All heavy atoms as a GROMACS GRO file, in nm:
protein
  531
    1MET      N    1  -1.815 -14.296  -4.198
    1MET     CA    2  -1.705 -14.227  -4.270
    1MET      C    3  -1.751 -14.139  -4.384
    1MET      O    4  -1.845 -14.188  -4.451
    1MET     CB    5  -1.609 -14.341  -4.331
    1MET     CG    6  -1.491 -14.274  -4.393
    1MET     SD    7  -1.380 -14.412  -4.435
    1MET     CE    8  -1.298 -14.344  -4.579
    2LYS      N    9  -1.699 -14.034  -4.408
    2LYS     CA   10  -1.736 -13.936  -4.504
    2LYS      C   11  -1.701 -13.990  -4.643
    2LYS      O   12  -1.601 -14.068  -4.644
    2LYS     CB   13  -1.664 -13.799  -4.498
    2LYS     CG   14  -1.706 -13.734  -4.357
    2LYS     CD   15  -1.612 -13.601  -4.355
    2LYS     CE   16  -1.643 -13.538  -4.223
    2LYS     NZ   17  -1.555 -13.419  -4.205
    3SER      N   18  -1.779 -13.956  -4.749
    3SER     CA   19  -1.744 -13.998  -4.876
    3SER      C   20  -1.610 -13.916  -4.923
    3SER      O   21  -1.604 -13.807  -4.894
    3SER     CB   22  -1.859 -13.960  -4.974
    3SER     OG   23  -1.816 -13.990  -5.110
    4ARG      N   24  -1.523 -13.992  -4.975
    4ARG     CA   25  -1.385 -13.934  -5.010
    4ARG      C   26  -1.370 -13.951  -5.150
    4ARG      O   27  -1.390 -14.047  -5.230
    4ARG     CB   28  -1.278 -13.989  -4.931
    4ARG     CG   29  -1.301 -14.013  -4.785
    4ARG     CD   30  -1.281 -13.878  -4.717
    4ARG     NE   31  -1.259 -13.894  -4.577
    4ARG     CZ   32  -1.237 -13.809  -4.494
    4ARG    NH1   33  -1.213 -13.668  -4.528
    4ARG    NH2   34  -1.244 -13.820  -4.362
    5GLU      N   35  -1.305 -13.839  -5.208
    5GLU     CA   36  -1.270 -13.841  -5.352
    5GLU      C   37  -1.129 -13.923  -5.362
    5GLU      O   38  -1.054 -13.937  -5.268
    5GLU     CB   39  -1.248 -13.702  -5.406
    5GLU     CG   40  -1.128 -13.630  -5.342
    5GLU     CD   41  -1.134 -13.474  -5.369
    5GLU    OE1   42  -1.236 -13.424  -5.390
    5GLU    OE2   43  -1.025 -13.424  -5.389
    6PRO      N   44  -1.102 -13.971  -5.480
    6PRO     CA   45  -0.977 -14.045  -5.496
    6PRO      C   46  -0.860 -13.951  -5.462
    6PRO      O   47  -0.849 -13.835  -5.496
    6PRO     CB   48  -0.976 -14.081  -5.636
    6PRO     CG   49  -1.122 -14.086  -5.673
    6PRO     CD   50  -1.181 -13.987  -5.609
    7GLY      N   51  -0.766 -14.007  -5.380
    7GLY     CA   52  -0.641 -13.931  -5.351
    7GLY      C   53  -0.656 -13.858  -5.227
    7GLY      O   54  -0.566 -13.782  -5.166
    8TRP      N   55  -0.783 -13.851  -5.164
    8TRP     CA   56  -0.799 -13.764  -5.030
    8TRP      C   57  -0.694 -13.806  -4.936
    8TRP      O   58  -0.646 -13.715  -4.856
    8TRP     CB   59  -0.943 -13.778  -4.986
    8TRP     CG   60  -0.967 -13.903  -4.913
    8TRP    CD1   61  -1.008 -14.024  -4.961
    8TRP    CD2   62  -0.920 -13.944  -4.769
    8TRP    NE1   63  -1.006 -14.116  -4.865
    8TRP    CE2   64  -0.961 -14.064  -4.756
    8TRP    CE3   65  -0.871 -13.862  -4.681
    8TRP    CZ2   66  -0.951 -14.135  -4.627
    8TRP    CZ3   67  -0.868 -13.927  -4.550
    8TRP    CH2   68  -0.901 -14.057  -4.522
    9ASP      N   69  -0.656 -13.930  -4.922
    9ASP     CA   70  -0.568 -13.988  -4.810
    9ASP      C   71  -0.424 -13.930  -4.835
    9ASP      O   72  -0.368 -13.873  -4.733
    9ASP     CB   73  -0.577 -14.128  -4.801
    9ASP     CG   74  -0.562 -14.204  -4.943
    9ASP    OD1   75  -0.560 -14.140  -5.032
    9ASP    OD2   76  -0.555 -14.329  -4.928
   10ALA      N   77  -0.379 -13.929  -4.954
   10ALA     CA   78  -0.240 -13.870  -4.972
   10ALA      C   79  -0.242 -13.726  -4.955
   10ALA      O   80  -0.143 -13.666  -4.889
   10ALA     CB   81  -0.200 -13.908  -5.122
   11LYS      N   82  -0.355 -13.656  -4.993
   11LYS     CA   83  -0.355 -13.510  -4.972
   11LYS      C   84  -0.356 -13.476  -4.825
   11LYS      O   85  -0.304 -13.387  -4.774
   11LYS     CB   86  -0.488 -13.455  -5.036
   11LYS     CG   87  -0.471 -13.456  -5.189
   11LYS     CD   88  -0.605 -13.407  -5.251
   11LYS     CE   89  -0.604 -13.424  -5.403
   11LYS     NZ   90  -0.727 -13.388  -5.461
   12ALA      N   91  -0.444 -13.552  -4.747
   12ALA     CA   92  -0.448 -13.539  -4.598
   12ALA      C   93  -0.314 -13.562  -4.535
   12ALA      O   94  -0.271 -13.483  -4.459
   12ALA     CB   95  -0.556 -13.622  -4.545
   13ILE      N   96  -0.238 -13.661  -4.577
   13ILE     CA   97  -0.103 -13.690  -4.516
   13ILE      C   98  -0.016 -13.572  -4.547
   13ILE      O   99   0.061 -13.522  -4.472
   13ILE     CB  100  -0.049 -13.821  -4.561
   13ILE    CG1  101  -0.134 -13.938  -4.506
   13ILE    CG2  102   0.102 -13.836  -4.524
   13ILE    CD1  103  -0.101 -14.075  -4.562
   14ALA      N  104  -0.015 -13.533  -4.678
   14ALA     CA  105   0.081 -13.413  -4.717
   14ALA      C  106   0.038 -13.287  -4.642
   14ALA      O  107   0.135 -13.220  -4.593
   14ALA     CB  108   0.062 -13.402  -4.870
   15LYS      N  109  -0.092 -13.262  -4.616
   15LYS     CA  110  -0.130 -13.143  -4.542
   15LYS      C  111  -0.080 -13.151  -4.401
   15LYS      O  112  -0.031 -13.056  -4.347
   15LYS     CB  113  -0.282 -13.117  -4.557
   15LYS     CG  114  -0.334 -12.999  -4.480
   15LYS     CD  115  -0.479 -12.984  -4.512
   15LYS     CE  116  -0.540 -12.869  -4.430
   15LYS     NZ  117  -0.546 -12.755  -4.517
   16VAL      N  118  -0.093 -13.247  -4.335
   16VAL     CA  119  -0.055 -13.279  -4.192
   16VAL      C  120   0.089 -13.270  -4.187
   16VAL      O  121   0.146 -13.196  -4.102
   16VAL     CB  122  -0.103 -13.410  -4.134
   16VAL    CG1  123  -0.033 -13.437  -3.998
   16VAL    CG2  124  -0.258 -13.414  -4.121
   17ALA      N  125   0.166 -13.334  -4.280
   17ALA     CA  126   0.306 -13.331  -4.279
   17ALA      C  127   0.364 -13.186  -4.276
   17ALA      O  128   0.452 -13.144  -4.215
   17ALA     CB  129   0.373 -13.409  -4.391
   18LYS      N  130   0.300 -13.102  -4.372
   18LYS     CA  131   0.350 -12.970  -4.396
   18LYS      C  132   0.310 -12.874  -4.285
   18LYS      O  133   0.390 -12.816  -4.224
   18LYS     CB  134   0.294 -12.908  -4.522
   18LYS     CG  135   0.327 -12.775  -4.562
   18LYS     CD  136   0.266 -12.732  -4.689
   18LYS     CE  137   0.315 -12.578  -4.711
   18LYS     NZ  138   0.242 -12.529  -4.831
   19GLU      N  139   0.176 -12.884  -4.242
   19GLU     CA  140   0.136 -12.802  -4.143
   19GLU      C  141   0.167 -12.833  -4.001
   19GLU      O  142   0.201 -12.735  -3.918
   19GLU     CB  143  -0.022 -12.784  -4.149
   19GLU     CG  144  -0.075 -12.722  -4.274
   19GLU     CD  145  -0.223 -12.710  -4.281
   19GLU    OE1  146  -0.290 -12.757  -4.178
   19GLU    OE2  147  -0.275 -12.674  -4.374
   20GLN      N  148   0.185 -12.961  -3.965
   20GLN     CA  149   0.216 -12.990  -3.830
   20GLN      C  150   0.362 -13.028  -3.798
   20GLN      O  151   0.405 -13.016  -3.686
   20GLN     CB  152   0.122 -13.114  -3.786
   20GLN     CG  153  -0.014 -13.085  -3.799
   20GLN     CD  154  -0.069 -12.978  -3.701
   20GLN    OE1  155  -0.021 -12.985  -3.585
   20GLN    NE2  156  -0.160 -12.889  -3.736
   21PHE      N  157   0.430 -13.068  -3.905
   21PHE     CA  158   0.574 -13.118  -3.892
   21PHE      C  159   0.669 -13.032  -3.970
   21PHE      O  160   0.795 -13.048  -3.953
   21PHE     CB  161   0.589 -13.262  -3.917
   21PHE     CG  162   0.501 -13.352  -3.832
   21PHE    CD1  163   0.371 -13.388  -3.867
   21PHE    CD2  164   0.539 -13.381  -3.711
   21PHE    CE1  165   0.298 -13.472  -3.777
   21PHE    CE2  166   0.475 -13.474  -3.630
   21PHE     CZ  167   0.346 -13.504  -3.670
   22GLY      N  168   0.621 -12.955  -4.074
   22GLY     CA  169   0.722 -12.884  -4.161
   22GLY      C  170   0.753 -12.949  -4.283
   22GLY      O  171   0.831 -12.899  -4.353
   23GLY      N  172   0.708 -13.070  -4.292
   23GLY     CA  173   0.735 -13.143  -4.417
   23GLY      C  174   0.735 -13.288  -4.406
   23GLY      O  175   0.727 -13.336  -4.283
   24LEU      N  176   0.738 -13.363  -4.510
   24LEU     CA  177   0.737 -13.518  -4.504
   24LEU      C  178   0.862 -13.567  -4.431
   24LEU      O  179   0.842 -13.655  -4.339
   24LEU     CB  180   0.717 -13.567  -4.643
   24LEU     CG  181   0.683 -13.726  -4.653
   24LEU    CD1  182   0.559 -13.751  -4.580
   24LEU    CD2  183   0.682 -13.761  -4.799
   25ARG      N  184   0.973 -13.519  -4.462
   25ARG     CA  185   1.094 -13.569  -4.391
   25ARG      C  186   1.083 -13.544  -4.234
   25ARG      O  187   1.116 -13.635  -4.158
   25ARG     CB  188   1.222 -13.500  -4.450
   25ARG     CG  189   1.345 -13.554  -4.383
   25ARG     CD  190   1.478 -13.476  -4.443
   25ARG     NE  191   1.464 -13.337  -4.447
   25ARG     CZ  192   1.490 -13.262  -4.346
   25ARG    NH1  193   1.520 -13.300  -4.230
   25ARG    NH2  194   1.480 -13.126  -4.351
   26GLU      N  195   1.045 -13.429  -4.202
   26GLU     CA  196   1.026 -13.397  -4.061
   26GLU      C  197   0.931 -13.483  -3.995
   26GLU      O  198   0.946 -13.520  -3.872
   26GLU     CB  199   0.998 -13.244  -4.047
   26GLU     CG  200   1.113 -13.150  -4.090
   26GLU     CD  201   1.118 -13.119  -4.237
   26GLU    OE1  202   1.031 -13.179  -4.325
   26GLU    OE2  203   1.198 -13.042  -4.274
   27MET      N  204   0.818 -13.513  -4.064
   27MET     CA  205   0.721 -13.599  -4.005
   27MET      C  206   0.776 -13.749  -3.979
   27MET      O  207   0.763 -13.795  -3.871
   27MET     CB  208   0.600 -13.616  -4.094
   27MET     CG  209   0.494 -13.700  -4.027
   27MET     SD  210   0.340 -13.699  -4.134
   27MET     CE  211   0.396 -13.821  -4.278
   28PHE      N  212   0.852 -13.789  -4.084
   28PHE     CA  213   0.914 -13.916  -4.059
   28PHE      C  214   1.014 -13.920  -3.949
   28PHE      O  215   1.033 -14.006  -3.872
   28PHE     CB  216   0.983 -13.959  -4.195
   28PHE     CG  217   0.889 -14.040  -4.273
   28PHE    CD1  218   0.779 -13.988  -4.346
   28PHE    CD2  219   0.909 -14.183  -4.300
   28PHE    CE1  220   0.702 -14.060  -4.437
   28PHE    CE2  221   0.838 -14.253  -4.386
   28PHE     CZ  222   0.724 -14.188  -4.454
   29GLU      N  223   1.090 -13.818  -3.940
   29GLU     CA  224   1.193 -13.797  -3.833
   29GLU      C  225   1.120 -13.806  -3.702
   29GLU      O  226   1.164 -13.861  -3.600
   29GLU     CB  227   1.288 -13.676  -3.852
   29GLU     CG  228   1.374 -13.695  -3.971
   29GLU     CD  229   1.456 -13.567  -3.996
   29GLU    OE1  230   1.426 -13.472  -3.937
   29GLU    OE2  231   1.545 -13.576  -4.092
   30ALA      N  232   1.012 -13.718  -3.679
   30ALA     CA  233   0.939 -13.712  -3.558
   30ALA      C  234   0.889 -13.835  -3.500
   30ALA      O  235   0.887 -13.860  -3.391
   30ALA     CB  236   0.835 -13.602  -3.570
   31HIS      N  237   0.850 -13.924  -3.605
   31HIS     CA  238   0.787 -14.058  -3.575
   31HIS      C  239   0.895 -14.161  -3.553
   31HIS      O  240   0.864 -14.280  -3.515
   31HIS     CB  241   0.680 -14.097  -3.665
   31HIS     CG  242   0.553 -14.025  -3.656
   31HIS    ND1  243   0.525 -13.894  -3.730
   31HIS    CD2  244   0.440 -14.038  -3.588
   31HIS    CE1  245   0.410 -13.850  -3.695
   31HIS    NE2  246   0.356 -13.936  -3.615
   32GLY      N  247   1.022 -14.133  -3.589
   32GLY     CA  248   1.128 -14.242  -3.592
   32GLY      C  249   1.114 -14.333  -3.701
   32GLY      O  250   1.165 -14.461  -3.694
   33TRP      N  251   1.040 -14.305  -3.810
   33TRP     CA  252   1.027 -14.394  -3.920
   33TRP      C  253   1.162 -14.381  -4.009
   33TRP      O  254   1.205 -14.276  -4.025
   33TRP     CB  255   0.913 -14.352  -4.005
   33TRP     CG  256   0.772 -14.365  -3.934
   33TRP    CD1  257   0.748 -14.437  -3.825
   33TRP    CD2  258   0.660 -14.288  -3.965
   33TRP    NE1  259   0.611 -14.426  -3.783
   33TRP    CE2  260   0.560 -14.324  -3.867
   33TRP    CE3  261   0.629 -14.194  -4.060
   33TRP    CZ2  262   0.435 -14.276  -3.873
   33TRP    CZ3  263   0.489 -14.143  -4.050
   33TRP    CH2  264   0.399 -14.179  -3.962
   34PRO      N  265   1.211 -14.500  -4.051
   34PRO     CA  266   1.345 -14.497  -4.102
   34PRO      C  267   1.364 -14.448  -4.254
   34PRO      O  268   1.463 -14.421  -4.296
   34PRO     CB  269   1.389 -14.646  -4.101
   34PRO     CG  270   1.260 -14.727  -4.090
   34PRO     CD  271   1.159 -14.634  -4.027
   35GLU      N  272   1.258 -14.464  -4.330
   35GLU     CA  273   1.258 -14.419  -4.473
   35GLU      C  274   1.304 -14.278  -4.484
   35GLU      O  275   1.256 -14.196  -4.423
   35GLU     CB  276   1.123 -14.442  -4.542
   35GLU     CG  277   1.079 -14.596  -4.543
   35GLU     CD  278   1.015 -14.646  -4.418
   35GLU    OE1  279   0.982 -14.568  -4.332
   35GLU    OE2  280   0.980 -14.757  -4.414
   36ARG      N  281   1.372 -14.256  -4.593
   36ARG     CA  282   1.419 -14.123  -4.632
   36ARG      C  283   1.416 -14.114  -4.782
   36ARG      O  284   1.424 -14.222  -4.858
   36ARG     CB  285   1.560 -14.084  -4.577
   36ARG     CG  286   1.578 -14.089  -4.436
   36ARG     CD  287   1.488 -13.964  -4.376
   36ARG     NE  288   1.501 -13.952  -4.231
   36ARG     CZ  289   1.423 -14.010  -4.139
   36ARG    NH1  290   1.320 -14.093  -4.186
   36ARG    NH2  291   1.431 -14.008  -4.010
   37GLY      N  292   1.423 -13.988  -4.825
   37GLY     CA  293   1.423 -13.969  -4.966
   37GLY      C  294   1.307 -14.028  -5.046
   37GLY      O  295   1.181 -14.017  -5.010
   38SER      N  296   1.327 -14.089  -5.155
   38SER     CA  297   1.219 -14.156  -5.248
   38SER      C  298   1.156 -14.269  -5.179
   38SER      O  299   1.039 -14.308  -5.225
   38SER     CB  300   1.281 -14.196  -5.378
   38SER     OG  301   1.378 -14.292  -5.366
   39GLN      N  302   1.196 -14.323  -5.071
   39GLN     CA  303   1.132 -14.426  -5.000
   39GLN      C  304   1.018 -14.377  -4.917
   39GLN      O  305   0.930 -14.458  -4.881
   39GLN     CB  306   1.229 -14.496  -4.907
   39GLN     CG  307   1.343 -14.570  -4.972
   39GLN     CD  308   1.443 -14.625  -4.882
   39GLN    OE1  309   1.462 -14.576  -4.770
   39GLN    NE2  310   1.511 -14.730  -4.924
   40MET      N  311   1.015 -14.245  -4.877
   40MET     CA  312   0.908 -14.201  -4.811
   40MET      C  313   0.767 -14.207  -4.856
   40MET      O  314   0.674 -14.228  -4.797
   40MET     CB  315   0.946 -14.060  -4.749
   40MET     CG  316   1.052 -14.052  -4.667
   40MET     SD  317   1.099 -13.886  -4.596
   40MET     CE  318   1.114 -13.787  -4.732
   41MET      N  319   0.766 -14.156  -4.981
   41MET     CA  320   0.628 -14.155  -5.051
   41MET      C  321   0.554 -14.292  -5.052
   41MET      O  322   0.441 -14.292  -5.011
   41MET     CB  323   0.640 -14.098  -5.188
   41MET     CG  324   0.668 -13.938  -5.199
   41MET     SD  325   0.539 -13.845  -5.122
   41MET     CE  326   0.416 -13.852  -5.251
   42PRO      N  327   0.620 -14.393  -5.091
   42PRO     CA  328   0.543 -14.524  -5.091
   42PRO      C  329   0.523 -14.574  -4.950
   42PRO      O  330   0.432 -14.660  -4.935
   42PRO     CB  331   0.634 -14.619  -5.170
   42PRO     CG  332   0.758 -14.546  -5.197
   42PRO     CD  333   0.746 -14.409  -5.164
   43ALA      N  334   0.584 -14.531  -4.852
   43ALA     CA  335   0.587 -14.595  -4.721
   43ALA      C  336   0.481 -14.509  -4.630
   43ALA      O  337   0.447 -14.556  -4.531
   43ALA     CB  338   0.710 -14.591  -4.646
   44GLN      N  339   0.452 -14.384  -4.672
   44GLN     CA  340   0.379 -14.300  -4.579
   44GLN      C  341   0.245 -14.350  -4.540
   44GLN      O  342   0.207 -14.337  -4.416
   44GLN     CB  343   0.353 -14.156  -4.649
   44GLN     CG  344   0.266 -14.151  -4.776
   44GLN     CD  345   0.275 -14.015  -4.833
   44GLN    OE1  346   0.316 -13.918  -4.766
   44GLN    NE2  347   0.219 -13.988  -4.952
   45GLN      N  348   0.158 -14.403  -4.622
   45GLN     CA  349   0.039 -14.459  -4.585
   45GLN      C  350   0.046 -14.574  -4.484
   45GLN      O  351  -0.027 -14.583  -4.395
   45GLN     CB  352  -0.046 -14.503  -4.702
   45GLN     CG  353  -0.112 -14.382  -4.778
   45GLN     CD  354  -0.218 -14.412  -4.877
   45GLN    OE1  355  -0.276 -14.525  -4.864
   45GLN    NE2  356  -0.243 -14.328  -4.964
   46LYS      N  357   0.140 -14.665  -4.520
   46LYS     CA  358   0.162 -14.779  -4.434
   46LYS      C  359   0.204 -14.726  -4.288
   46LYS      O  360   0.160 -14.786  -4.190
   46LYS     CB  361   0.272 -14.868  -4.491
   46LYS     CG  362   0.310 -14.976  -4.406
   46LYS     CD  363   0.433 -15.055  -4.454
   46LYS     CE  364   0.489 -15.157  -4.368
   46LYS     NZ  365   0.616 -15.200  -4.384
   47ARG      N  366   0.298 -14.643  -4.288
   47ARG     CA  367   0.351 -14.590  -4.148
   47ARG      C  368   0.237 -14.518  -4.083
   47ARG      O  369   0.220 -14.541  -3.953
   47ARG     CB  370   0.461 -14.498  -4.178
   47ARG     CG  371   0.584 -14.566  -4.224
   47ARG     CD  372   0.640 -14.657  -4.129
   47ARG     NE  373   0.770 -14.727  -4.178
   47ARG     CZ  374   0.833 -14.825  -4.114
   47ARG    NH1  375   0.768 -14.870  -4.002
   47ARG    NH2  376   0.936 -14.872  -4.162
   48VAL      N  377   0.154 -14.434  -4.151
   48VAL     CA  378   0.048 -14.362  -4.075
   48VAL      C  379  -0.062 -14.467  -4.031
   48VAL      O  380  -0.096 -14.453  -3.910
   48VAL     CB  381  -0.016 -14.265  -4.169
   48VAL    CG1  382  -0.158 -14.217  -4.128
   48VAL    CG2  383   0.079 -14.141  -4.199
   49LYS      N  384  -0.083 -14.566  -4.109
   49LYS     CA  385  -0.188 -14.659  -4.061
   49LYS      C  386  -0.140 -14.741  -3.941
   49LYS      O  387  -0.212 -14.775  -3.847
   49LYS     CB  388  -0.218 -14.756  -4.178
   49LYS     CG  389  -0.311 -14.695  -4.275
   49LYS     CD  390  -0.328 -14.781  -4.389
   49LYS     CE  391  -0.410 -14.709  -4.504
   49LYS     NZ  392  -0.446 -14.797  -4.617
   50GLU      N  393   0.006 -14.776  -3.938
   50GLU     CA  394   0.051 -14.855  -3.837
   50GLU      C  395   0.053 -14.771  -3.718
   50GLU      O  396   0.018 -14.823  -3.599
   50GLU     CB  397   0.194 -14.886  -3.866
   50GLU     CG  398   0.216 -14.998  -3.964
   50GLU     CD  399   0.358 -15.016  -4.002
   50GLU    OE1  400   0.454 -14.938  -3.978
   50GLU    OE2  401   0.395 -15.117  -4.073
   51ALA      N  402   0.080 -14.649  -3.712
   51ALA     CA  403   0.095 -14.555  -3.594
   51ALA      C  404  -0.057 -14.504  -3.549
   51ALA      O  405  -0.062 -14.480  -3.423
   51ALA     CB  406   0.177 -14.427  -3.629
   52TYR      N  407  -0.144 -14.487  -3.644
   52TYR     CA  408  -0.275 -14.416  -3.602
   52TYR      C  409  -0.392 -14.505  -3.628
   52TYR      O  410  -0.507 -14.462  -3.595
   52TYR     CB  411  -0.282 -14.284  -3.677
   52TYR     CG  412  -0.185 -14.187  -3.631
   52TYR    CD1  413  -0.054 -14.181  -3.699
   52TYR    CD2  414  -0.198 -14.108  -3.522
   52TYR    CE1  415   0.033 -14.088  -3.665
   52TYR    CE2  416  -0.093 -14.016  -3.482
   52TYR     CZ  417   0.016 -13.996  -3.554
   52TYR     OH  418   0.119 -13.926  -3.515
   53GLY      N  419  -0.376 -14.622  -3.680
   53GLY     CA  420  -0.493 -14.708  -3.718
   53GLY      C  421  -0.553 -14.677  -3.852
   53GLY      O  422  -0.596 -14.783  -3.922
   54SER      N  423  -0.555 -14.564  -3.903
   54SER     CA  424  -0.615 -14.530  -4.042
   54SER      C  425  -0.568 -14.394  -4.068
   54SER      O  426  -0.528 -14.312  -3.984
   54SER     CB  427  -0.764 -14.535  -4.035
   54SER     OG  428  -0.816 -14.433  -3.964
   55VAL      N  429  -0.573 -14.364  -4.208
   55VAL     CA  430  -0.545 -14.230  -4.248
   55VAL      C  431  -0.646 -14.129  -4.196
   55VAL      O  432  -0.628 -14.016  -4.150
   55VAL     CB  433  -0.534 -14.220  -4.399
   55VAL    CG1  434  -0.517 -14.076  -4.445
   55VAL    CG2  435  -0.412 -14.307  -4.445
   56GLU      N  436  -0.769 -14.171  -4.191
   56GLU     CA  437  -0.876 -14.088  -4.130
   56GLU      C  438  -0.846 -14.048  -3.984
   56GLU      O  439  -0.865 -13.937  -3.945
   56GLU     CB  440  -1.015 -14.158  -4.150
   56GLU     CG  441  -1.130 -14.061  -4.106
   56GLU     CD  442  -1.259 -14.116  -4.150
   56GLU    OE1  443  -1.286 -14.232  -4.170
   56GLU    OE2  444  -1.352 -14.038  -4.156
   57ALA      N  445  -0.817 -14.149  -3.900
   57ALA     CA  446  -0.778 -14.119  -3.766
   57ALA      C  447  -0.658 -14.017  -3.758
   57ALA      O  448  -0.669 -13.929  -3.666
   57ALA     CB  449  -0.749 -14.246  -3.692
   58PHE      N  450  -0.564 -14.035  -3.841
   58PHE     CA  451  -0.445 -13.942  -3.845
   58PHE      C  452  -0.491 -13.807  -3.876
   58PHE      O  453  -0.467 -13.711  -3.817
   58PHE     CB  454  -0.349 -14.001  -3.954
   58PHE     CG  455  -0.228 -13.909  -3.978
   58PHE    CD1  456  -0.129 -13.907  -3.883
   58PHE    CD2  457  -0.225 -13.848  -4.099
   58PHE    CE1  458  -0.018 -13.830  -3.921
   58PHE    CE2  459  -0.117 -13.784  -4.136
   58PHE     CZ  460  -0.002 -13.754  -4.052
   59ALA      N  461  -0.574 -13.790  -3.982
   59ALA     CA  462  -0.618 -13.669  -4.026
   59ALA      C  463  -0.715 -13.595  -3.908
   59ALA      O  464  -0.703 -13.480  -3.887
   59ALA     CB  465  -0.707 -13.674  -4.161
   60ASP      N  466  -0.793 -13.677  -3.851
   60ASP     CA  467  -0.893 -13.621  -3.749
   60ASP      C  468  -0.807 -13.569  -3.636
   60ASP      O  469  -0.838 -13.477  -3.570
   60ASP     CB  470  -0.988 -13.727  -3.698
   60ASP     CG  471  -1.094 -13.763  -3.789
   60ASP    OD1  472  -1.121 -13.689  -3.873
   60ASP    OD2  473  -1.146 -13.869  -3.766
   61LYS      N  474  -0.693 -13.647  -3.600
   61LYS     CA  475  -0.605 -13.591  -3.482
   61LYS      C  476  -0.547 -13.459  -3.513
   61LYS      O  477  -0.540 -13.369  -3.435
   61LYS     CB  478  -0.495 -13.700  -3.458
   61LYS     CG  479  -0.400 -13.658  -3.354
   61LYS     CD  480  -0.302 -13.768  -3.330
   61LYS     CE  481  -0.194 -13.724  -3.224
   61LYS     NZ  482  -0.247 -13.711  -3.090
   62PHE      N  483  -0.487 -13.434  -3.641
   62PHE     CA  484  -0.424 -13.321  -3.670
   62PHE      C  485  -0.496 -13.206  -3.744
   62PHE      O  486  -0.451 -13.091  -3.734
   62PHE     CB  487  -0.302 -13.357  -3.751
   62PHE     CG  488  -0.190 -13.434  -3.679
   62PHE    CD1  489  -0.179 -13.570  -3.685
   62PHE    CD2  490  -0.114 -13.368  -3.577
   62PHE    CE1  491  -0.092 -13.646  -3.624
   62PHE    CE2  492  -0.024 -13.449  -3.506
   62PHE     CZ  493  -0.010 -13.578  -3.528
   63LEU      N  494  -0.604 -13.245  -3.809
   63LEU     CA  495  -0.667 -13.143  -3.894
   63LEU      C  496  -0.809 -13.100  -3.828
   63LEU      O  497  -0.897 -13.051  -3.901
   63LEU     CB  498  -0.690 -13.197  -4.035
   63LEU     CG  499  -0.566 -13.213  -4.115
   63LEU    CD1  500  -0.596 -13.284  -4.249
   63LEU    CD2  501  -0.480 -13.104  -4.121
   64LYS      N  502  -0.822 -13.127  -3.709
   64LYS     CA  503  -0.952 -13.104  -3.627
   64LYS      C  504  -1.057 -13.017  -3.700
   64LYS      O  505  -1.050 -12.910  -3.713
   64LYS     CB  506  -0.909 -13.031  -3.502
   64LYS     CG  507  -0.820 -13.108  -3.407
   64LYS     CD  508  -0.779 -13.032  -3.290
   64LYS     CE  509  -0.694 -13.111  -3.200
   64LYS     NZ  510  -0.565 -13.152  -3.252
   65GLY      N  511  -1.159 -13.090  -3.764
   65GLY     CA  512  -1.263 -13.028  -3.831
   65GLY      C  513  -1.242 -12.986  -3.967
   65GLY      O  514  -1.334 -12.948  -4.035
   66GLU      N  515  -1.125 -13.008  -4.011
   66GLU     CA  516  -1.096 -12.950  -4.159
   66GLU      C  517  -1.133 -13.064  -4.260
   66GLU      O  518  -1.142 -13.036  -4.370
   66GLU     CB  519  -0.948 -12.923  -4.176
   66GLU     CG  520  -0.905 -12.786  -4.093
   66GLU     CD  521  -0.766 -12.743  -4.125
   66GLU    OE1  522  -0.716 -12.769  -4.237
   66GLU    OE2  523  -0.712 -12.715  -4.030
   67ASN      N  524  -1.131 -13.196  -4.219
   67ASN     CA  525  -1.140 -13.308  -4.321
   67ASN      C  526  -1.276 -13.353  -4.335
   67ASN      O  527  -1.371 -13.335  -4.257
   67ASN     CB  528  -1.054 -13.417  -4.285
   67ASN     CG  529  -1.072 -13.465  -4.155
   67ASN    OD1  530  -1.128 -13.389  -4.058
   67ASN    ND2  531  -1.021 -13.594  -4.122
   0.00000   0.00000   0.00000
């Protein structure tokens, strides 16, 4: 695993949400995750890890070579 600066995981999730889904709400809707509004931010890492195994795997899937 590459060395990561603090907060890289939240930045990667935000980048994927914006570039691949159009935003955080849209990413949650596309995955069928129930949280909305202020509940999304604290739930995003948990949901990504449940669905993809890790934030790194999630970033690798969507950011091909950028991370």
